[in-house]
C-alpha positions in Angstrom: 8.0 2.8 3.9 6.8 -0.4 5.4 4.6 -0.7 8.5 3.6 -4.0 10.0 0.2 -4.7 11.4 -1.6 -7.7 12.6 -2.9 -10.1 10.1 -6.6 -9.5 10.8 -6.4 -5.7 10.5 -7.9 -4.0 7.5 -5.4 -2.2 5.3 -7.2 1.2 5.5 -6.6 1.3 9.3 -2.8 1.7 8.6 -3.4 4.3 5.7 -3.3 7.4 7.9 0.0 6.4 9.6 1.6 5.5 6.2 0.4 8.9 4.7 1.9 10.7 7.6 5.2 8.7 7.5 5.7 9.1 3.9 6.7 12.7 3.7 5.9 15.0 0.8 4.3 13.2 -2.2 2.3 14.5 -5.2 0.0 11.4 -5.9 -1.2 8.6 -3.9 -2.3 5.5 -6.0 -4.4 2.9 -4.2 -7.1 0.3 -5.0 -10.8 0.4 -4.2 -10.3 -0.8 -0.7 -8.9 2.8 0.2 -11.9 4.6 -1.1 -12.9 6.5 2.1 -13.8 10.2 2.4 -11.4 10.6 5.6 -8.5 9.2 3.5 -9.2 11.4 0.5 -9.4 14.4 2.9 -6.1 13.5 4.5 -4.4 13.2 1.0 -5.9 16.6 -0.1 -4.5 18.1 3.2 -1.1 16.9 2.1 -1.6 18.8 -1.2 -1.6 15.6 -3.2 -3.9 13.9 -5.7 -5.8 10.7 -4.8 -5.8 8.2 -7.6 -8.3 5.8 -6.0 -11.2 4.3 -7.9 -14.6 4.6 -6.3 -16.3 1.6 -4.8 -19.4 0.4 -6.5 -21.5 1.4 -3.5 -20.8 5.2 -4.1 -23.8 6.9 -5.6 -21.7 9.4 -7.4 -18.3 8.0 -8.5 -15.3 10.2 -8.0 -13.2 10.6 -11.1 -9.6 9.5 -11.1 -6.6 9.5 -13.4 -6.9 6.0 -15.3 -3.4 6.3 -16.8 -1.7 7.0 -13.4 -3.7 4.1 -11.8 -2.0 1.7 -14.2 1.3 2.3 -12.3 -0.2 0.4 -9.3 0.7 -2.7 -11.3 4.4 -2.2 -10.3 3.6 -2.4 -6.6 1.3 -5.4 -7.0 4.2 -7.2 -8.8 6.6 -6.3 -6.0 4.3 -8.0 -3.4 3.9 -11.1 -5.7 7.7 -11.2 -6.0 8.1 -11.0 -2.2 5.6 -13.8 -1.8 7.8 -16.1 -3.8 9.9 -16.2 -0.6 8.3 -19.0 1.4 9.3 -17.4 4.8 7.4 -14.2 3.8 4.3 -15.9 2.2 3.6 -18.1 5.3 5.0 -15.8 8.1 6.9 -18.4 10.1 8.4 -15.8 12.3 6.6 -15.3 15.6 8.0 -11.9 16.4 7.0 -8.9 14.2 10.5 -7.5 14.2 11.9 -10.8 12.8 9.2 -11.0 10.1 9.7 -7.3 9.2 13.4 -7.7 8.8 13.0 -10.8 6.7 10.6 -8.9 4.4 13.1 -6.1 4.1 15.9 -8.5 3.3 13.8 -10.3 0.7 12.9 -6.9 -0.9 16.7 -5.8 -1.0 17.7 -9.2 -2.6 14.8 -9.0 -5.1 15.7 -5.6 -6.1 19.4 -6.5 -6.3 18.7 -9.5 -8.5 16.7 -7.4 -11.0 
């Protein structure tokens, strides 16, 4: 699932829409930028496990599955691969629908080539 937002929007603002659109899942793996109580509560309501490391500003860090968190590497590599496409990295398209379609085509071709 890909949702497109403005470039100056914080990622966590789209998190609720992504969780609701994702359908059933058992585990959500995210980086420290998604460490928020409201997101953890939403994930728990879905009956899933939040694998999110705590920010350094939390007084009592919340434990997480370190082994499962290592799988986030796959997603990070996907985004690095997509940014190899100049059109995606620089966002030449003015219309959001054109940019999203370019990103989806780049993802499909990248998947096909692997």
